[in-house]
C-alpha positions as CSV (number, residue, x, y, z in Angstrom):
1,X,24.4,10.1,-38.7
2,X,22.3,7.3,-40.1
3,X,19.1,8.7,-41.8
4,X,15.9,7.4,-43.3
5,X,16.1,6.8,-47.0
6,X,13.5,9.6,-47.5
7,X,12.8,11.6,-44.3
8,X,10.1,13.6,-46.1
9,X,8.0,10.5,-46.5
10,X,6.6,11.1,-43.0
11,X,4.8,14.2,-44.2
12,X,4.0,12.9,-47.7
13,X,1.9,10.0,-46.3
14,X,4.2,7.2,-47.4
15,X,5.5,4.7,-45.0
16,X,9.1,5.5,-43.9
17,X,12.0,3.2,-44.8
18,X,15.4,3.0,-43.2
19,X,19.0,2.2,-44.3
20,X,21.0,2.1,-41.1
21,X,20.9,2.8,-37.4
22,X,18.2,5.3,-36.3
23,X,18.8,8.2,-34.0
24,X,16.3,8.8,-31.2
25,X,14.8,11.7,-33.3
26,X,14.4,9.4,-36.3
27,X,12.6,6.8,-34.1
28,X,10.2,9.3,-32.5
29,X,9.3,10.7,-35.9
30,X,8.7,7.3,-37.3
31,X,6.5,6.2,-34.3
32,X,4.5,9.5,-34.7
33,X,3.8,8.6,-38.3
34,X,2.6,5.1,-37.4
35,X,0.4,6.5,-34.6
36,X,-1.4,8.8,-37.0
37,X,-1.6,6.6,-40.0
38,X,-2.0,3.1,-38.6
39,X,-4.2,1.4,-36.1
40,X,-4.1,-1.5,-33.5
41,X,-5.0,-4.1,-36.2
42,X,-2.0,-2.9,-38.3
43,X,0.2,-3.1,-35.1
44,X,-0.9,-6.6,-34.3
45,X,-0.2,-7.8,-37.9
46,X,3.3,-6.1,-37.8
47,X,4.2,-7.8,-34.6
48,X,3.0,-11.3,-35.7
49,X,4.7,-11.2,-39.1
50,X,7.9,-9.9,-37.6
51,X,8.1,-12.5,-34.8
52,X,7.1,-15.4,-37.2
53,X,9.7,-14.5,-39.7
54,X,12.6,-13.5,-37.5
55,X,12.1,-15.6,-34.4
56,X,9.9,-18.5,-35.6
57,X,7.3,-17.6,-33.0
58,X,3.5,-17.8,-33.3
59,X,2.4,-15.1,-30.9
60,X,-1.2,-14.7,-32.3
61,X,-2.7,-15.9,-29.1
62,X,-0.7,-13.8,-26.7
63,X,0.1,-10.5,-28.6
64,X,-3.4,-8.9,-28.3
65,X,-2.6,-7.3,-25.0
66,X,0.7,-5.7,-26.2
67,X,1.0,-2.0,-26.6
68,X,0.6,-0.8,-30.3
69,X,4.1,0.8,-30.0
70,X,5.6,-2.7,-29.9
71,X,4.0,-3.6,-33.3
72,X,5.2,-0.4,-34.9
73,X,8.7,-0.9,-33.6
74,X,8.7,-4.4,-35.2
75,X,7.6,-2.8,-38.4
76,X,10.5,-0.3,-38.3
77,X,13.0,-3.1,-37.8
78,X,11.4,-5.1,-40.7
79,X,11.8,-2.0,-42.9
80,X,15.6,-1.9,-42.3
81,X,15.8,0.3,-39.2
82,X,18.4,-0.5,-36.5
83,X,17.2,0.7,-33.1
84,X,19.3,2.7,-30.5
85,X,20.7,0.3,-27.9
86,X,18.2,1.1,-25.1
87,X,15.2,0.7,-27.4
88,X,16.6,-2.6,-28.7
89,X,17.0,-3.8,-25.2
90,X,13.3,-3.0,-24.5
91,X,12.2,-4.9,-27.7
92,X,14.4,-8.0,-26.6
93,X,12.8,-7.9,-23.1
94,X,9.3,-7.8,-24.6
95,X,10.0,-10.8,-26.9
96,X,11.3,-12.8,-23.9
97,X,8.0,-12.0,-22.1
98,X,6.1,-13.2,-25.1
99,X,8.0,-16.4,-25.1
100,X,7.3,-17.0,-21.5
101,X,3.6,-16.3,-22.1
102,X,3.6,-18.9,-25.0
103,X,5.4,-21.5,-22.8
104,X,2.9,-21.0,-19.9
105,X,0.0,-21.1,-22.1
106,X,0.8,-24.1,-24.3
107,X,3.4,-26.4,-22.8
108,X,1.9,-29.2,-20.7
109,X,3.7,-30.5,-17.8
110,X,3.7,-34.4,-17.8
111,X,3.9,-36.3,-14.5
112,X,6.1,-39.3,-15.1
113,X,4.6,-41.4,-12.3
114,X,1.0,-40.7,-13.4
115,X,-0.2,-40.5,-17.0
116,X,-1.9,-37.1,-16.4
117,X,-1.2,-33.9,-18.3
118,X,-1.1,-30.9,-16.1
119,X,-1.3,-27.4,-17.7
120,X,0.2,-24.5,-16.0
121,X,-2.7,-22.2,-14.8
122,X,-2.1,-18.4,-14.3
123,X,-2.4,-17.3,-10.8
124,X,-4.6,-14.4,-9.6
125,X,-1.9,-11.7,-10.1
126,X,-1.2,-12.9,-13.6
127,X,-4.9,-12.6,-14.4
128,X,-5.1,-9.2,-12.9
129,X,-2.1,-8.0,-14.9
130,X,-3.5,-9.6,-18.1
131,X,-6.9,-7.9,-17.7
132,X,-5.2,-4.6,-17.0
133,X,-2.9,-4.9,-20.0
134,X,-5.9,-5.6,-22.2
135,X,-7.5,-2.4,-20.9
136,X,-4.3,-0.4,-21.5
137,X,-4.3,-1.6,-25.1
138,X,-7.9,-0.5,-25.6
139,X,-7.2,2.9,-24.0
140,X,-4.1,3.3,-26.2
141,X,-6.5,2.6,-29.1
142,X,-8.7,5.4,-27.8
143,X,-5.7,7.7,-27.7
144,X,-4.9,6.9,-31.3
145,X,-8.6,7.6,-32.3
146,X,-8.3,11.0,-30.5
147,X,-5.2,11.9,-32.5
148,X,-6.8,10.7,-35.8
149,X,-9.9,12.8,-35.1
150,X,-7.6,15.8,-34.7
151,X,-8.7,15.9,-31.1
152,X,-12.4,16.3,-31.9
153,X,-13.7,12.9,-30.8
154,X,-15.7,12.6,-27.7
155,X,-14.1,9.7,-25.9
156,X,-14.8,8.3,-22.4
157,X,-12.0,6.3,-20.6
158,X,-14.4,5.6,-17.8
159,X,-17.1,4.3,-20.1
160,X,-14.5,2.0,-21.8
161,X,-13.2,0.7,-18.4
162,X,-16.8,0.2,-17.2
163,X,-17.7,-1.7,-20.3
164,X,-14.7,-4.0,-19.8
165,X,-15.7,-4.6,-16.2
166,X,-12.5,-3.1,-14.8
167,X,-12.4,-3.3,-11.0
168,X,-10.4,-1.4,-8.3
169,X,-7.7,-4.1,-8.3
170,X,-7.0,-3.5,-12.0
171,X,-6.7,0.3,-11.8
172,X,-3.3,0.5,-10.1
173,X,-1.6,-1.0,-13.2
174,X,-3.6,1.1,-15.6
175,X,-2.9,4.3,-13.7
176,X,0.8,3.7,-13.5
177,X,1.0,3.1,-17.3
178,X,-0.7,6.4,-18.1
179,X,1.3,8.3,-15.5
180,X,4.3,7.4,-17.5
181,X,2.6,8.4,-20.7
182,X,1.7,11.8,-19.1
183,X,5.4,12.4,-18.1
184,X,6.4,11.6,-21.7
185,X,4.0,14.2,-23.2
186,X,4.9,16.7,-20.5
187,X,8.6,16.4,-21.2
188,X,8.0,17.1,-24.9
189,X,5.9,20.1,-24.1
190,X,8.5,21.7,-21.8
191,X,11.8,20.4,-23.3
192,X,14.4,22.6,-24.9
193,X,16.0,19.7,-26.8
194,X,15.7,20.6,-30.6
195,X,15.7,16.9,-31.6
196,X,12.8,16.0,-29.3
197,X,10.9,19.1,-30.5
198,X,11.4,18.1,-34.1
199,X,10.3,14.6,-33.4
200,X,7.0,15.8,-32.1
201,X,6.7,18.8,-34.5
202,X,3.5,17.3,-35.9
203,X,1.8,18.2,-32.5
204,X,1.1,21.8,-31.6
205,X,1.4,22.9,-27.9
206,X,-2.4,22.9,-27.5
207,X,-2.5,19.4,-28.8
208,X,0.2,18.2,-26.5
209,X,-1.8,19.8,-23.6
210,X,-4.9,17.8,-24.8
211,X,-2.8,14.6,-24.7
212,X,-1.7,15.4,-21.1
213,X,-5.3,16.2,-20.2
214,X,-6.5,12.9,-21.6
215,X,-3.9,11.0,-19.6
216,X,-5.1,12.9,-16.5
217,X,-8.7,11.8,-17.3
218,X,-7.6,8.2,-17.4
219,X,-5.8,8.5,-14.0
220,X,-8.9,10.3,-12.5
221,X,-11.3,7.7,-13.8
222,X,-9.1,4.9,-12.3
223,X,-9.3,6.7,-9.0
224,X,-13.1,6.9,-9.3
225,X,-13.4,3.2,-10.0
226,X,-11.1,2.4,-7.2
227,X,-13.2,4.5,-4.8
228,X,-16.4,2.9,-6.0
229,X,-14.9,-0.6,-5.2
230,X,-14.2,0.5,-1.6
231,X,-17.7,1.9,-1.1
232,X,-19.4,-1.2,-2.5
233,X,-17.4,-3.5,-0.2
234,X,-19.5,-4.8,2.6
235,X,-18.3,-4.1,6.2
236,X,-16.8,-7.1,7.9
237,X,-19.3,-8.8,10.1
238,X,-18.1,-9.2,13.7
239,X,-18.5,-12.5,15.4
240,X,-20.9,-12.4,18.3
241,X,-19.3,-13.6,21.5
242,X,-21.2,-15.5,24.2
243,X,-21.4,-14.2,27.7
244,X,-19.0,-16.9,28.8
245,X,-16.4,-15.7,26.2
246,X,-16.8,-12.1,27.3
247,X,-16.1,-12.8,30.9
248,X,-13.3,-15.4,30.3
249,X,-10.6,-13.0,31.8
250,X,-12.6,-11.9,34.8
251,X,-10.9,-13.0,38.0
252,X,-13.1,-12.9,41.2
253,X,-13.2,-14.9,44.5
254,X,-15.5,-17.9,44.1
255,X,-16.4,-18.2,47.8
256,X,-15.7,-16.6,51.2
257,X,-16.1,-19.2,54.0
258,X,-15.9,-16.7,56.9
259,X,-19.2,-15.0,55.8
260,X,-20.6,-18.1,54.0
261,X,-20.6,-16.1,50.7
262,X,-20.6,-17.7,47.2
263,X,-20.1,-15.6,44.2
264,X,-22.7,-15.6,41.4
265,X,-21.5,-16.7,37.9
266,X,-19.5,-14.0,36.2
267,X,-21.6,-14.4,33.0
268,X,-24.5,-12.7,34.8
269,X,-22.7,-9.4,34.7
270,X,-23.4,-9.1,31.0
271,X,-26.5,-7.0,30.4
272,X,-27.2,-6.4,34.2
273,X,-28.6,-3.0,35.2
274,X,-27.1,-3.3,38.7
275,X,-24.2,-5.4,40.2
276,X,-23.5,-5.6,43.9
277,X,-19.9,-6.5,44.9
278,X,-18.1,-7.0,48.2
279,X,-14.3,-6.8,48.7
280,X,-13.3,-9.2,51.4
281,X,-10.0,-7.5,52.0
282,X,-11.2,-3.9,52.4
283,X,-14.8,-4.8,53.7
284,X,-16.3,-2.4,51.1
285,X,-19.7,-3.0,49.6
286,X,-20.1,-1.5,46.1
287,X,-23.0,-1.1,43.6
288,X,-22.5,-0.6,39.9
289,X,-25.2,1.1,37.8
290,X,-25.4,0.7,34.0
291,X,-25.4,3.8,31.9
292,X,-28.2,2.6,29.5
293,X,-30.5,-0.2,28.6
294,X,-27.6,-2.2,27.1
295,X,-26.6,-3.0,30.7
296,X,-23.1,-3.6,32.1
297,X,-20.4,-5.1,29.9
298,X,-16.9,-6.4,30.3
299,X,-13.6,-5.7,28.5
300,X,-10.7,-7.9,29.6
301,X,-11.0,-8.1,33.3
302,X,-12.8,-4.8,34.0
303,X,-16.4,-3.6,33.9
304,X,-17.5,-1.1,31.3
305,X,-20.7,0.9,30.4
306,X,-21.3,1.8,34.1
307,X,-22.3,5.2,35.4
308,X,-19.3,6.6,37.3
309,X,-21.2,9.1,39.3
310,X,-23.8,6.7,40.6
311,X,-21.6,3.7,41.0
312,X,-20.2,4.0,44.6
313,X,-18.9,1.9,47.6
314,X,-18.9,2.1,51.3
315,X,-17.1,0.3,54.1
316,X,-19.3,-2.0,56.2
317,X,-19.0,-2.2,60.0
318,X,-21.0,-5.4,60.3
319,X,-20.9,-7.2,56.9
320,X,-22.4,-10.4,58.5
321,X,-25.6,-8.5,59.1
322,X,-25.7,-6.3,55.9
323,X,-24.8,-8.7,53.2
324,X,-27.7,-11.2,53.8
325,X,-30.1,-8.3,53.4
326,X,-28.5,-7.4,50.0
327,X,-28.8,-11.1,48.8
328,X,-32.4,-11.5,49.9
329,X,-33.8,-8.0,49.5
330,X,-36.1,-6.9,46.8
331,X,-35.7,-4.0,44.3
332,X,-37.5,-1.5,46.5
333,X,-35.2,-2.3,49.4
334,X,-32.1,-2.0,47.3
335,X,-33.1,1.2,45.7
336,X,-31.9,3.4,48.5
337,X,-29.9,0.8,50.5
338,X,-26.6,2.4,49.8
339,X,-27.7,5.7,51.1
340,X,-28.8,4.1,54.4
341,X,-25.3,2.9,55.2
342,X,-23.5,5.4,57.4
343,X,-19.9,5.5,56.0
344,X,-17.8,7.5,53.7
345,X,-18.7,7.2,50.1
346,X,-16.2,6.7,47.3
347,X,-16.3,5.9,43.6
348,X,-15.8,2.6,41.9
349,X,-13.2,2.0,39.1
350,X,-14.6,-1.1,37.4
351,X,-11.6,-3.2,38.2
352,X,-12.5,-6.7,39.7
353,X,-9.9,-8.9,41.4
354,X,-9.4,-12.0,43.4
355,X,-10.7,-10.4,46.7
356,X,-14.0,-9.5,45.1
357,X,-17.3,-11.5,45.7
358,X,-20.1,-10.9,43.2
359,X,-23.1,-10.6,45.5
360,X,-26.0,-10.3,43.1
361,X,-27.3,-8.6,39.9
362,X,-30.5,-6.9,38.9
363,X,-31.6,-7.1,35.3
């Protein structure tokens, strides 16, 4: 098995060096050393130096949002380490992403037909991810500070996110990142794998539990920020419809020549306290009474907000004599007019149709 030149350097305070391919255990131990002995600025410098020397890339303008782990891995490679295959694949993918960022940020697109330089502009999703990645980097820095303080530092993930003006739309990316970190620490805490245990042997079980609790705090604070965003959002203002729009689907009979009846405009239904109707097919006279001061309303082609117990109809024997009285009569006459009609009383459903004449309304 390929080993570090001096495995004990991790515990003696010296930076580890490597001579061949690393095992997963070697890699975890090395990353643990860097996490405790170096900071984000060191990680930034390691990544910039490595990519400039090995790949001829100037990433100084796009590397700031990268996880500190990336810079530490670059340092390990620079110090002679050969990564396990899956870890090398991850590094290669990250380098390709950085290349894309550099290309989108710096390369102008020239329109041949017009001498205008067009620069690619990140869309909204790109900006959201960039802001979330920046916050993740700062929170990882907080985690490093927690470890360096031997878990005595009083740190506030919520305060950091609030200071960076993190909104609800950013929290999904941040929360997902630290859910993965939590799973990582939880696996170390409960694993039976001796190599993994040795790799994290510099952490006690209580310390691992504090790392898990810190990740839980980040996730909880993300949920809190997301909830605040929902509360602060103004309710959608509904558009006010005109009476003509409200009764657009109402279908009634415009006129009935046999009794010389002409229906009133359907828009007068809206807000009326009473509505008198006559069905030319069944010869029934009906009176709708509104439930409250808002008056009658319409939904689709039917009446709403009417009192079902008071709204009744009766069949007329002589509609030619009764209906003119309804049309011309005052409120006092109409108050008990339905009771004076000697016929069987039945309830109204609110449905209007092509056989219905609107006789009159009272506001």
